[in-house]
C-alpha positions, -999 to 999 in steps of 0.1 A, spaced: 1 2 -3 16 36 -8 6 60 16 12 97 8 30 117 38 9 151 46 34 173 48 28 210 73 27 222 34 -2 203 25 -19 208 59 -12 254 55 -26 243 14 -56 222 29 -63 252 51 -63 277 23 -83 262 4 -106 257 22 -103 296 32 -109 303 -7 -141 282 -1 -154 299 20 -144 334 8 -160 326 -29 -188 305 -14 -177 278 -39 -200 242 -34 -163 222 -28 -125 213 -23 -111 186 -46 -78 168 -38 -61 144 -59 -39 125 -41 -11 101 -48 -12 76 -23 -32 67 6 -33 97 34 -39 103 70 -79 106 65 -81 113 107 -61 149 92 -79 153 61 -114 151 76 -101 177 112 -97 202 88 -120 195 63 -147 214 94 -175 199 79 -172 210 42 -174 189 12 -138 181 4 -138 153 -30 -113 130 -31 -97 115 -65 -72 96 -73 -57 68 -98 -65 36 -77 -94 24 -54 -67 13 -33 -56 47 -26 -91 55 -12 -95 26 13 -104 39 46 -125 69 35 -160 53 45 -154 56 74 -147 95 71 -173 121 61 -152 127 28 -162 116 -14 -145 97 -34 -135 101 -72 -118 73 -88 -101 85 -119 -80 57 -133 -55 77 -160 -19 75 -142 -1 80 -175 -22 111 -181 -13 151 -175 -28 159 -142 -47 191 -159 -68 159 -176 -69 145 -147 -87 168 -130 -107 179 -146 -119 141 -155 -122 139 -111 -146 169 -123 -166 151 -143 -169 121 -123 -179 141 -93 -204 155 -115 -219 118 -127 -216 105 -93 -240 138 -79 -212 147 -57 -214 183 -77 -235 199 -98 -225 210 -133 -227 247 -123 -205 240 -95 -174 262 -83 -152 244 -69 -108 248 -52 -88 220 -66 -51 215 -49 -30 185 -66 5 183 -78 12 203 -107 50 206 -102 67 186 -83 51 148 -88 53 144 -46 43 170 -28 11 191 -36 20 222 -47 -9 235 -66 -45 255 -63 -63 268 -86 -102 279 -87 -127 263 -110 -159 272 -120 -178 242 -140 -197 249 -175 -230 252 -170 -231 232 -205 -198 206 -195 -219 175 -212 -220 150 -188 -252 133 -181 -256 122 -139 -265 90 -129 -298 100 -120 -304 108 -156 -297 75 -172 -323 58 -144 -347 74 -158 -336 49 -185 -360 17 -181 -334 -9 -196 -318 -42 -180 -287 -27 -192 -266 -20 -158 -259 17 -150 -218 16 -149 -219 6 -186 -242 26 -198 -224 55 -184 -191 39 -201 -204 42 -233 -222 73 -230 -189 94 -215 -169 81 -245 -198 95 -270 -190 128 -249 -156 123 -258 -159 114 -288 -186 139 -298 -165 171 -281 -128 163 -293 -131 144 -320 -97 125 -342 -71 142 -343 -86 172 -349 -112 162 -374 -152 163 -367 -167 123 -358 -202 110 -359 -202 74 -345 -234 54 -332 -232 31 -301 -257 0 -296 -262 -13 -262 -278 -45 -248 -298 -68 -263 -265 -74 -289 -277 -109 -296 -312 -93 -315 -290 -61 -326 -264 -89 -343 -295 -102 -361 -309 -70 -375 -270 -56 -387 -241 -70 -411 -208 -63 -412 -203 -32 -433 -167 -48 -443 -136 -57 -426 -144 -58 -387 -116 -47 -364 -127 -65 -331 -130 -98 -344 -104 -127 -332 -100 -107 -298 -106 -127 -269 -133 -117 -245 -114 -99 -215 -96 -75 -242 -132 -61 -253 -143 -46 -218 -156 -10 -224 -140 -8 -184 -105 -6 -199 -94 28 -211 -70 13 -236 -100 -5 -252 -124 25 -249 -91 46 -271 -93 19 -299 -129 25 -301 -124 61 -308 -100 47 -340 -134 26 -344 -156 45 -346 -134 65 -376 -148 33 -397 -187 33 -413 -206 12 -393 -223 11 -352 -206 -6 -330 -225 -34 -305 -216 -30 -266 -233 -63 -255 -249 -52 -222 -221 -65 -198 -201 -38 -211 -183 -68 -241 -174 -49 -271 -191 -69 -297 -187 -61 -330 -174 -31 -348 -185 -13 -383 -223 -27 -385 -250 -19 -404 -285 -14 -395 -309 -36 -412 -341 -20 -399 -354 -8 -428 -389 -23 -416 -393 -4 -387 -417 30 -390 -399 60 -369 -410 95 -373 -373 120 -367 -365 156 -365 -356 176 -398 -323 175 -395 -311 141 -386 -295 120 -411 -288 84 -420 -265 75 -390 -300 89 -360 -323 68 -383 -309 36 -379 -304 41 -347 -339 55 -336 -349 24 -356 -328 -3 -337 -337 10 -303 -376 2 -319 -364 -32 -335 -345 -45 -299 -345 -40 -265 -308 -21 -267 -304 16 -264 -287 33 -292 -261 63 -290 -253 87 -318 -230 114 -322 -232 139 -345 -206 144 -369 -219 180 -370 -217 197 -339 -210 165 -315 -243 159 -304 -253 131 -286 -285 116 -291 -298 91 -266 -329 63 -281 -349 39 -266 -378 29 -285 -378 43 -316 -376 82 -296 -347 103 -289 -349 101 -244 -319 116 -237 -300 149 -252 -262 156 -247 -243 190 -257 -207 185 -251 -189 216 -245 -167 227 -272 -143 245 -249 -114 231 -224 -125 238 -190 -113 263 -171 -81 265 -143 -74 298 -129 -52 302 -101 -59 321 -74 -38 349 -61 -32 341 -24 -25 379 -21 -63 394 -31 -87 362 -30 -114 382 -38 -99 400 -69 -88 361 -87 -129 350 -75 -147 381 -95 
């Protein structure tokens, strides 16, 4: 077990973060740790304020359940710290720990990996572009919530980032995979064919990255309810399904709506033109997500002039 010792410098940073939270009327303090901390010390300094502790591994958060602190696992060990923080905030929103319009004071290792040395003030965009668990629970589906969240998160990333600077449109079909496969056909070469099941699960970050490449190909990506990606590049054969869509939505959205009506699957279409993500069930759009096109705004606090820093 790796432990992160809380130095006197960290204690002062944490106390300052709590003061900033109070002055800015912020919603939470987020701390990114690289080891299991001394929970009693964190709890003592937090003094009842909302504190979210983020880490790359589950094991770093062992013991947090015995405190009033909240935990978020990011699982992005090789990524830059600002990307980790953004994902931690997104997960906190998805877990209903903070709202999409929250103000957060963040503590993290910005310069020295061995110690927490940076404090930032973050205003989350009102259009963060992520769903909360509550939104997904509204869908009456046998697909587990975690599987649906992972696919939706991936679709939103594709809608926001595209691939190598180019916009990408794609379609995921989740659940009822046998019926979906029987109502579709290969568009050509299936890049997933031949891989063992354990190497096709969407919970694996490398699999999600590979799916971003596959998303550029024609056809839909079919995902089992357990998160296993069953096939890529599938042409959905749903001509007999009768659906009605808004003007301006093309063949990809029509096919997504139709397959969701003909099967019990949830279809998720990403628009190539604007990155909008639409979830289809029973032939209708049940959720729509507008991925934020702007990067997360980070602002270092001026320790000598707190009020100016947050205005």
